[in-house]
DRENGUPA-162161 format. One record per residue (C-alpha): x, y, z; residue in one letter. Coordinates in steps of 0.1 Angstrom, whole numbers, plus 5000, padded with zeros to 4 digits. Each point is the difference from the previous one (the first is absolute). Layout:
! residues N
+------+------+------+------+
:   c1 :   c2 :   c3 : code :
+------+------+------+------+
:    X :    Y :    Z :    A :
...
+------+------+------+------+
! end
This chain:
! residues 458
+------+------+------+------+
:   c1 :   c2 :   c3 : code :
+------+------+------+------+
: 9195 : 4003 : 6210 :    M :
: 5030 : 5002 : 4978 :    A :
: 5000 : 4963 : 4991 :    N :
: 4967 : 4983 : 4990 :    E :
: 5014 : 4965 : 4997 :    Q :
: 4980 : 4975 : 5020 :    P :
: 5015 : 4985 : 5031 :    I :
: 5000 : 4962 : 5003 :    S :
: 4985 : 4986 : 5033 :    L :
: 5001 : 4966 : 5016 :    N :
: 4969 : 4985 : 5014 :    K :
: 5004 : 5013 : 5035 :    L :
: 5006 : 5036 : 4986 :    Q :
: 4969 : 4997 : 4978 :    Q :
: 4978 : 4989 : 5028 :    Q :
: 5011 : 5027 : 5025 :    V :
: 4998 : 5027 : 4975 :    M :
: 4964 : 4990 : 4993 :    A :
: 4990 : 5003 : 5037 :    L :
: 4978 : 5030 : 5010 :    P :
: 5024 : 5028 : 5009 :    E :
: 4986 : 5007 : 5035 :    P :
: 5008 : 4964 : 5010 :    L :
: 5031 : 4996 : 5021 :    D :
: 5022 : 4970 : 4990 :    V :
: 5024 : 4976 : 5017 :    F :
: 5023 : 4985 : 4974 :    L :
: 5010 : 4969 : 5019 :    G :
: 5014 : 4975 : 4976 :    G :
: 5034 : 4982 : 4999 :    G :
: 5031 : 5014 : 4986 :    R :
: 5003 : 5010 : 4963 :    G :
: 4964 : 5007 : 4993 :    G :
: 5006 : 5036 : 4987 :    G :
: 4987 : 5018 : 5031 :    K :
: 5025 : 5028 : 5000 :    S :
: 4995 : 5008 : 4963 :    Y :
: 4963 : 4999 : 5007 :    L :
: 5004 : 5027 : 5027 :    L :
: 5018 : 5022 : 4975 :    A :
: 4971 : 4995 : 4975 :    L :
: 4974 : 5009 : 5026 :    L :
: 5021 : 5032 : 5007 :    A :
: 5002 : 5008 : 4963 :    L :
: 4962 : 4996 : 4995 :    R :
: 4992 : 5021 : 5030 :    H :
: 5022 : 5027 : 4987 :    I :
: 4985 : 4999 : 4965 :    E :
: 4965 : 5001 : 5015 :    Q :
: 5004 : 5028 : 5026 :    Y :
: 5029 : 5021 : 4988 :    G :
: 5012 : 5026 : 5024 :    Q :
: 4974 : 4987 : 5027 :    R :
: 5019 : 4967 : 5000 :    A :
: 5022 : 4998 : 5032 :    R :
: 5016 : 4965 : 5002 :    I :
: 5023 : 4986 : 5027 :    L :
: 5018 : 4967 : 4995 :    Y :
: 5015 : 4986 : 5032 :    I :
: 5027 : 4975 : 5008 :    R :
: 5014 : 4993 : 5035 :    K :
: 5036 : 5013 : 4990 :    T :
: 5014 : 5023 : 4974 :    Y :
: 5021 : 4971 : 4987 :    K :
: 4969 : 4982 : 4991 :    G :
: 4989 : 5029 : 4977 :    L :
: 5027 : 4993 : 4974 :    A :
: 4981 : 4973 : 4981 :    D :
: 4968 : 5020 : 4998 :    F :
: 5019 : 5030 : 4989 :    E :
: 5013 : 4981 : 4970 :    L :
: 4966 : 4987 : 4992 :    I :
: 4985 : 5035 : 4999 :    T :
: 5030 : 5014 : 4981 :    R :
: 4994 : 4974 : 4972 :    E :
: 4962 : 5004 : 5001 :    L :
: 4997 : 5037 : 5002 :    F :
: 5029 : 5005 : 4976 :    G :
: 4982 : 4979 : 4974 :    S :
: 4967 : 5020 : 5005 :    I :
: 5011 : 5036 : 5005 :    Y :
: 5036 : 5000 : 4988 :    G :
: 5018 : 5030 : 5014 :    T :
: 4967 : 5015 : 5011 :    G :
: 5002 : 4980 : 5033 :    A :
: 5024 : 5014 : 5025 :    R :
: 5015 : 4981 : 5029 :    Y :
: 5017 : 5017 : 5029 :    N :
: 5023 : 4973 : 5013 :    A :
: 5009 : 5019 : 5032 :    A :
: 4963 : 5004 : 5010 :    E :
: 4989 : 4967 : 4983 :    H :
: 4972 : 5018 : 4983 :    V :
: 4985 : 4997 : 4965 :    W :
: 4983 : 5030 : 4985 :    R :
: 4980 : 4991 : 4968 :    L :
: 4991 : 5023 : 4971 :    P :
: 4963 : 5003 : 5011 :    N :
: 5009 : 5011 : 5035 :    G :
: 4997 : 4965 : 5016 :    G :
: 5023 : 4993 : 5030 :    Y :
: 5016 : 4967 : 5011 :    L :
: 5022 : 4998 : 5031 :    E :
: 5021 : 4970 : 5008 :    L :
: 5004 : 4999 : 5038 :    G :
: 5011 : 4978 : 5029 :    Q :
: 4984 : 4992 : 5033 :    L :
: 5019 : 4981 : 5026 :    E :
: 4991 : 5016 : 5033 :    S :
: 4976 : 5024 : 5016 :    A :
: 5025 : 5029 : 4995 :    S :
: 5000 : 4993 : 4963 :    D :
: 4962 : 5007 : 5000 :    Y :
: 5007 : 5036 : 5009 :    A :
: 5010 : 5005 : 4963 :    K :
: 4965 : 4993 : 4989 :    Y :
: 4979 : 5014 : 5029 :    Q :
: 4976 : 5026 : 4989 :    G :
: 5005 : 4993 : 4963 :    R :
: 4973 : 4986 : 4976 :    S :
: 5002 : 4973 : 4974 :    F :
: 4973 : 4985 : 4978 :    T :
: 5017 : 4967 : 4993 :    L :
: 5021 : 4981 : 5025 :    L :
: 5022 : 4971 : 4987 :    L :
: 5018 : 4977 : 5024 :    V :
: 5025 : 4975 : 4987 :    D :
: 5014 : 4970 : 5019 :    E :
: 4976 : 5006 : 5028 :    A :
: 5011 : 4967 : 5016 :    G :
: 5031 : 5018 : 5012 :    Q :
: 4979 : 5019 : 5026 :    F :
: 4997 : 4979 : 5032 :    V :
: 4967 : 5017 : 5008 :    S :
: 4975 : 5022 : 4982 :    P :
: 5003 : 5029 : 5024 :    D :
: 5021 : 5023 : 4978 :    L :
: 4980 : 4993 : 4968 :    L :
: 4967 : 5006 : 5019 :    D :
: 5014 : 5034 : 5011 :    M :
: 5010 : 5008 : 4964 :    L :
: 4966 : 4992 : 4987 :    R :
: 4987 : 5031 : 5018 :    S :
: 5019 : 5020 : 4973 :    N :
: 4975 : 4987 : 4973 :    L :
: 4978 : 5029 : 4991 :    R :
: 4993 : 5022 : 4970 :    G :
: 4973 : 5017 : 4979 :    P :
: 4966 : 4983 : 5000 :    V :
: 5002 : 4991 : 4963 :    E :
: 5033 : 4981 : 5005 :    V :
: 4996 : 4966 : 5016 :    P :
: 5025 : 4993 : 5027 :    I :
: 5016 : 4965 : 5000 :    R :
: 5025 : 4978 : 5018 :    M :
: 5018 : 4971 : 4983 :    V :
: 5024 : 4977 : 5018 :    M :
: 5023 : 4973 : 4986 :    A :
: 5017 : 4972 : 5020 :    A :
: 5013 : 4965 : 4997 :    N :
: 4992 : 4974 : 5027 :    P :
: 5027 : 4990 : 5024 :    G :
: 5013 : 5034 : 5012 :    G :
: 4999 : 5014 : 5036 :    V :
: 4966 : 5015 : 4993 :    G :
: 4985 : 4967 : 4987 :    H :
: 4978 : 4996 : 5031 :    H :
: 4981 : 5033 : 4999 :    W :
: 4997 : 5002 : 4962 :    L :
: 4985 : 4965 : 4998 :    A :
: 4976 : 5007 : 5028 :    R :
: 4989 : 5034 : 4987 :    R :
: 4998 : 4994 : 4962 :    Y :
: 5005 : 4964 : 4989 :    V :
: 4976 : 4981 : 5021 :    F :
: 4973 : 5027 : 5003 :    A :
: 4984 : 4988 : 4967 :    A :
: 5006 : 4980 : 4969 :    A :
: 5024 : 5014 : 4975 :    P :
: 4985 : 5028 : 4979 :    W :
: 4970 : 5003 : 5023 :    T :
: 4995 : 5035 : 5015 :    P :
: 4998 : 5002 : 5038 :    F :
: 4999 : 5027 : 5026 :    I :
: 5033 : 5002 : 5019 :    E :
: 4991 : 5010 : 5036 :    P :
: 5030 : 5022 : 5008 :    K :
: 4997 : 5023 : 4969 :    S :
: 4962 : 4994 : 4995 :    K :
: 5008 : 4999 : 4964 :    R :
: 4992 : 4973 : 4973 :    Q :
: 5030 : 4979 : 4991 :    W :
: 5007 : 4971 : 4978 :    T :
: 5027 : 4974 : 5001 :    Y :
: 5017 : 4995 : 4966 :    A :
: 5023 : 4969 : 5000 :    P :
: 5025 : 4992 : 4973 :    S :
: 5030 : 4978 : 4992 :    T :
: 5029 : 5002 : 4976 :    F :
: 4984 : 4973 : 4979 :    D :
: 4974 : 5026 : 4989 :    G :
: 5027 : 5025 : 4989 :    N :
: 5008 : 4992 : 4964 :    E :
: 5025 : 5029 : 4998 :    F :
: 5028 : 4982 : 5020 :    I :
: 5019 : 4968 : 4993 :    D :
: 4979 : 4979 : 5025 :    R :
: 5022 : 4969 : 4999 :    D :
: 5031 : 5021 : 5008 :    Q :
: 4981 : 5019 : 5027 :    Y :
: 4989 : 4968 : 5017 :    R :
: 5035 : 4987 : 5000 :    S :
: 5011 : 5033 : 5016 :    Q :
: 4974 : 4996 : 5028 :    L :
: 5010 : 4964 : 5006 :    E :
: 5037 : 5010 : 5003 :    S :
: 4991 : 5028 : 5024 :    A :
: 4985 : 4978 : 5027 :    C :
: 5012 : 4964 : 4996 :    P :
: 4995 : 4991 : 5036 :    G :
: 4967 : 5018 : 5005 :    D :
: 4972 : 4982 : 4981 :    P :
: 4972 : 5020 : 5018 :    E :
: 5015 : 5033 : 4989 :    L :
: 5005 : 4986 : 4964 :    L :
: 4963 : 4990 : 5000 :    R :
: 4990 : 5035 : 5012 :    A :
: 5022 : 5017 : 4972 :    W :
: 4988 : 4976 : 4972 :    I :
: 4963 : 4995 : 5009 :    D :
: 4994 : 5032 : 5018 :    G :
: 4986 : 4979 : 5029 :    D :
: 4992 : 5021 : 5031 :    W :
: 4992 : 4969 : 5021 :    A :
: 5037 : 4992 : 5001 :    V :
: 5020 : 5009 : 5031 :    N :
: 5036 : 4989 : 5002 :    R :
: 5007 : 4976 : 5028 :    G :
: 4963 : 4999 : 5010 :    A :
: 4984 : 4967 : 5013 :    Y :
: 4976 : 4999 : 4970 :    F :
: 5024 : 5014 : 4974 :    A :
: 5002 : 4968 : 4979 :    S :
: 4962 : 4993 : 5000 :    V :
: 4982 : 5033 : 5001 :    L :
: 4996 : 5017 : 4966 :    D :
: 4978 : 5030 : 4993 :    E :
: 4991 : 4988 : 4965 :    Q :
: 4990 : 4965 : 5012 :    R :
: 4986 : 5005 : 5034 :    N :
: 4983 : 5035 : 4998 :    A :
: 4965 : 5000 : 4986 :    C :
: 4975 : 5027 : 4991 :    D :
: 4974 : 5009 : 5026 :    P :
: 4968 : 4979 : 5001 :    W :
: 4965 : 5013 : 5006 :    Q :
: 4984 : 4967 : 5010 :    E :
: 5008 : 4963 : 5006 :    I :
: 4984 : 4978 : 4973 :    P :
: 4975 : 4974 : 5009 :    A :
: 5017 : 4966 : 5004 :    G :
: 5030 : 5014 : 5016 :    W :
: 5010 : 4993 : 5037 :    G :
: 5007 : 5029 : 5023 :    A :
: 5011 : 5005 : 5036 :    Y :
: 5019 : 5025 : 5023 :    L :
: 5035 : 4997 : 5012 :    T :
: 5012 : 5022 : 5030 :    H :
: 5029 : 5009 : 5020 :    D :
: 4990 : 5019 : 5032 :    F :
: 5016 : 5031 : 5014 :    G :
: 4991 : 5030 : 5020 :    S :
: 5032 : 5019 : 5009 :    S :
: 5014 : 4983 : 4969 :    A :
: 4979 : 4999 : 4968 :    P :
: 4975 : 4974 : 4993 :    S :
: 4996 : 4987 : 4964 :    A :
: 4969 : 4983 : 4986 :    T :
: 4995 : 4987 : 4964 :    Y :
: 4971 : 4988 : 4979 :    V :
: 5013 : 4969 : 4982 :    V :
: 4982 : 4987 : 4969 :    A :
: 5007 : 4964 : 4989 :    V :
: 4998 : 4991 : 4964 :    S :
: 4981 : 4970 : 4987 :    P :
: 5023 : 5001 : 4969 :    G :
: 4986 : 5028 : 4978 :    E :
: 5003 : 5037 : 4990 :    E :
: 4996 : 5027 : 5026 :    G :
: 4981 : 5032 : 4996 :    P :
: 5032 : 5015 : 4986 :    D :
: 5000 : 4976 : 4971 :    G :
: 5031 : 4982 : 5013 :    R :
: 5000 : 4962 : 5004 :    F :
: 5006 : 4987 : 5035 :    Y :
: 5009 : 4963 : 5004 :    A :
: 4980 : 4979 : 5023 :    R :
: 5006 : 5007 : 5037 :    D :
: 5018 : 5033 : 4992 :    S :
: 4996 : 5026 : 5028 :    L :
: 4993 : 5036 : 4991 :    V :
: 5002 : 5027 : 5027 :    L :
: 4972 : 5023 : 4988 :    V :
: 4997 : 5023 : 5030 :    D :
: 5020 : 5012 : 5030 :    E :
: 4994 : 5016 : 5034 :    L :
: 5031 : 5012 : 5017 :    A :
: 4999 : 5020 : 5032 :    T :
: 5035 : 5016 : 4998 :    N :
: 5004 : 5037 : 5008 :    R :
: 5002 : 5021 : 4969 :    R :
: 5036 : 5011 : 5009 :    D :
: 5013 : 4965 : 5009 :    S :
: 4999 : 4965 : 4985 :    L :
: 5008 : 4984 : 5034 :    D :
: 4978 : 5019 : 5024 :    A :
: 4963 : 4992 : 5005 :    G :
: 4972 : 5025 : 5006 :    N :
: 4988 : 4984 : 5032 :    G :
: 4967 : 4987 : 4988 :    W :
: 4981 : 4978 : 5025 :    T :
: 4985 : 4966 : 4989 :    V :
: 4964 : 5014 : 4998 :    P :
: 5012 : 5029 : 4977 :    I :
: 5021 : 4976 : 4979 :    L :
: 4972 : 4974 : 4999 :    G :
: 4976 : 5026 : 4985 :    E :
: 5026 : 5010 : 4973 :    A :
: 5006 : 4963 : 4992 :    I :
: 4962 : 4993 : 4997 :    K :
: 4996 : 5030 : 4977 :    A :
: 5028 : 4987 : 4978 :    M :
: 4984 : 4966 : 4998 :    A :
: 4966 : 5015 : 4992 :    E :
: 5015 : 5019 : 4971 :    R :
: 5011 : 4966 : 4985 :    W :
: 4969 : 4981 : 5010 :    S :
: 5019 : 4974 : 5021 :    I :
: 4997 : 4988 : 5036 :    R :
: 5022 : 5019 : 5025 :    P :
: 5020 : 4968 : 5007 :    A :
: 5034 : 4986 : 4994 :    G :
: 5033 : 4993 : 5016 :    V :
: 5021 : 5020 : 5024 :    A :
: 5031 : 5001 : 5022 :    D :
: 5001 : 4971 : 5025 :    D :
: 5008 : 5025 : 5028 :    A :
: 4966 : 5016 : 4999 :    I :
: 4984 : 4967 : 5013 :    F :
: 5020 : 5001 : 5033 :    A :
: 4980 : 5007 : 5031 :    K :
: 5009 : 5032 : 5016 :    T :
: 4995 : 4987 : 5036 :    G :
: 4979 : 5009 : 5030 :    H :
: 4970 : 4984 : 4983 :    G :
: 5001 : 5023 : 4969 :    A :
: 4997 : 4986 : 4966 :    G :
: 5024 : 5003 : 4971 :    S :
: 5003 : 5026 : 4972 :    I :
: 4984 : 4975 : 4977 :    A :
: 4970 : 4999 : 5024 :    D :
: 4998 : 5038 : 4998 :    E :
: 5000 : 4997 : 4962 :    F :
: 4972 : 4974 : 5001 :    R :
: 4979 : 5023 : 5023 :    I :
: 5007 : 5028 : 4974 :    A :
: 4987 : 4976 : 4973 :    G :
: 5033 : 4989 : 4984 :    V :
: 5009 : 4963 : 5002 :    S :
: 5037 : 4989 : 4998 :    F :
: 5016 : 4966 : 5002 :    T :
: 5037 : 4994 : 5009 :    P :
: 5024 : 5002 : 4971 :    A :
: 5027 : 4975 : 5012 :    R :
: 5024 : 5028 : 5007 :    K :
: 5025 : 4976 : 5016 :    A :
: 5006 : 4986 : 4966 :    D :
: 5018 : 5031 : 4990 :    R :
: 5026 : 4987 : 4974 :    L :
: 4973 : 4979 : 4983 :    S :
: 4979 : 5031 : 4996 :    G :
: 5029 : 5020 : 4985 :    W :
: 5008 : 4971 : 4977 :    T :
: 4963 : 4997 : 4988 :    R :
: 4998 : 5038 : 4995 :    M :
: 5033 : 5001 : 4980 :    R :
: 4989 : 4971 : 4978 :    R :
: 4967 : 5017 : 4993 :    L :
: 5017 : 5032 : 4991 :    L :
: 5025 : 4983 : 4978 :    A :
: 4972 : 4980 : 4981 :    D :
: 4979 : 5030 : 4992 :    A :
: 4993 : 5002 : 4963 :    G :
: 5003 : 4962 : 4994 :    K :
: 4969 : 4986 : 4984 :    P :
: 5001 : 4967 : 5018 :    D :
: 5013 : 5011 : 5035 :    R :
: 4983 : 5020 : 5026 :    P :
: 5016 : 5034 : 5007 :    G :
: 4997 : 5029 : 5023 :    L :
: 4988 : 5033 : 4987 :    Y :
: 4997 : 5034 : 5017 :    I :
: 4978 : 5029 : 4989 :    A :
: 5019 : 5033 : 4994 :    R :
: 4976 : 5016 : 5024 :    T :
: 5014 : 4980 : 5029 :    C :
: 5023 : 5029 : 5008 :    E :
: 5013 : 4987 : 5034 :    Y :
: 5011 : 4967 : 4984 :    F :
: 5019 : 5017 : 4972 :    W :
: 5015 : 5025 : 5024 :    A :
: 5014 : 4973 : 5024 :    T :
: 5002 : 4965 : 4987 :    V :
: 5025 : 5006 : 4971 :    P :
: 5025 : 5015 : 5024 :    Y :
: 5000 : 4975 : 5028 :    L :
: 5034 : 4983 : 5005 :    T :
: 5014 : 4967 : 5011 :    N :
: 5005 : 4993 : 5037 :    D :
: 5038 : 5003 : 5004 :    P :
: 5001 : 4972 : 5026 :    K :
: 4976 : 4977 : 4981 :    R :
: 5004 : 5006 : 4963 :    I :
: 4970 : 4979 : 4989 :    E :
: 4977 : 5022 : 5022 :    D :
: 4988 : 5035 : 4996 :    L :
: 5014 : 5028 : 5023 :    D :
: 4970 : 5008 : 5023 :    S :
: 5015 : 5033 : 5011 :    S :
: 4987 : 5017 : 4968 :    G :
: 4963 : 5009 : 4993 :    P :
: 4990 : 4963 : 4993 :    D :
: 4963 : 5003 : 5009 :    H :
: 4987 : 4997 : 4964 :    A :
: 5025 : 4972 : 4993 :    A :
: 4987 : 4981 : 5031 :    D :
: 4964 : 5005 : 4991 :    A :
: 5006 : 4986 : 4964 :    V :
: 5020 : 4971 : 5014 :    R :
: 4970 : 4990 : 5022 :    Y :
: 4978 : 5002 : 4969 :    G :
: 5024 : 4978 : 4980 :    C :
: 4999 : 4973 : 5026 :    L :
: 4962 : 4999 : 5002 :    R :
: 4984 : 4967 : 4989 :    K :
: 4967 : 4994 : 4982 :    S :
: 5001 : 5032 : 4982 :    W :
: 4973 : 4992 : 4975 :    T :
: 4974 : 4990 : 5026 :    T :
: 4995 : 5036 : 5013 :    E :
: 4963 : 5010 : 5001 :    I :
: 4991 : 5032 : 4981 :    R :
: 4974 : 5024 : 5015 :    V :
: 4973 : 5020 : 4983 :    D :
: 5002 : 5031 : 5022 :    W :
: 4969 : 5016 : 4982 :    T :
: 4978 : 4974 : 5017 :    S :
: 5013 : 5007 : 5035 :    M :
+------+------+------+------+
! end
């Protein structure tokens, strides 16, 4: 390197640069955290480590979006290599003195992918990934990651919440595990980690001025402002729960057990052609949970989830019969050492006619006991659920918390909208099965009287 002067890093940049190199990373913070500069730093380190074997592709959706990153790399590479770094503006390609290669490319449609088909890259950097409405093109591009066995391949993506790709990014990377905790992403079968940040952690910008700029940019959109400032992926503009559901307050780390002294029960919304959703609900006596977080008395924690949606659809069920579903619910209850009992949709208690019993009767035969959940009191349920979500984090008020492993909840509930004909109600045309199940659980009475079961003695 021509310049041996140290490069100053903010906290996010330090943490990400310290991660193991084979680990893929989702940089999912708010605006102004220094994500784009961090991508340039990762490219620089990869080039320094692997020289001519380093083949890097930086992607934006449009060529116009490349301009900012081009300026960042001109400044960074110029300070390090001087005139030894050559940039071909027509091809958008950097060639570095040690033979390293960095291409700045765009990917807006399947026809754009033809430029990369058959080519190999060792590091793939995707900036502003939230501009992609689905992950399909980026998944295709990932197939180009390959190189010599001694060069670790890697994908790093950066995005702000609130874009058109908010939904799939949140589901795939944000709510899969706690921040900075490695997890296996099923599509790529690779280890990823979610690295959040906000502009408050970037000491290299005028933070007061930057906050003012963000506030000026969205004066009539408080949800988008919260997403940009706090990096909150539970925000969805115009959504029914937008003002009360907050990733930082309501999402909790996965639990391994429910402590002694806590109440516990099931809450269930039935479906066959549509998905069913069942949750294990833990009720706090007013103490810390296994994750070290304090939960006010009567707080509800959704610690586990069983959703029967098809893998390719959030609103289509897999057709499970009650006996099959009952066995899965009992297995979930056994894992948590609780009775397979709780509340469910009132509709399953209706007799089917011709002397046949109800769906609830079928569950009872299968070994699962449900009581009606007062479904007719729909608005009271939503009011109760919204209040619990809003009060999460308060030391003297019960709140509603959801484990990050409850994937179906985080994939659906934050995005449900108001009923256009009845603004105080939720639009039931969307995938509201998880929301309904949680609503039933929020209305349940006598939470702390639930009997725990020692399954080892059965």
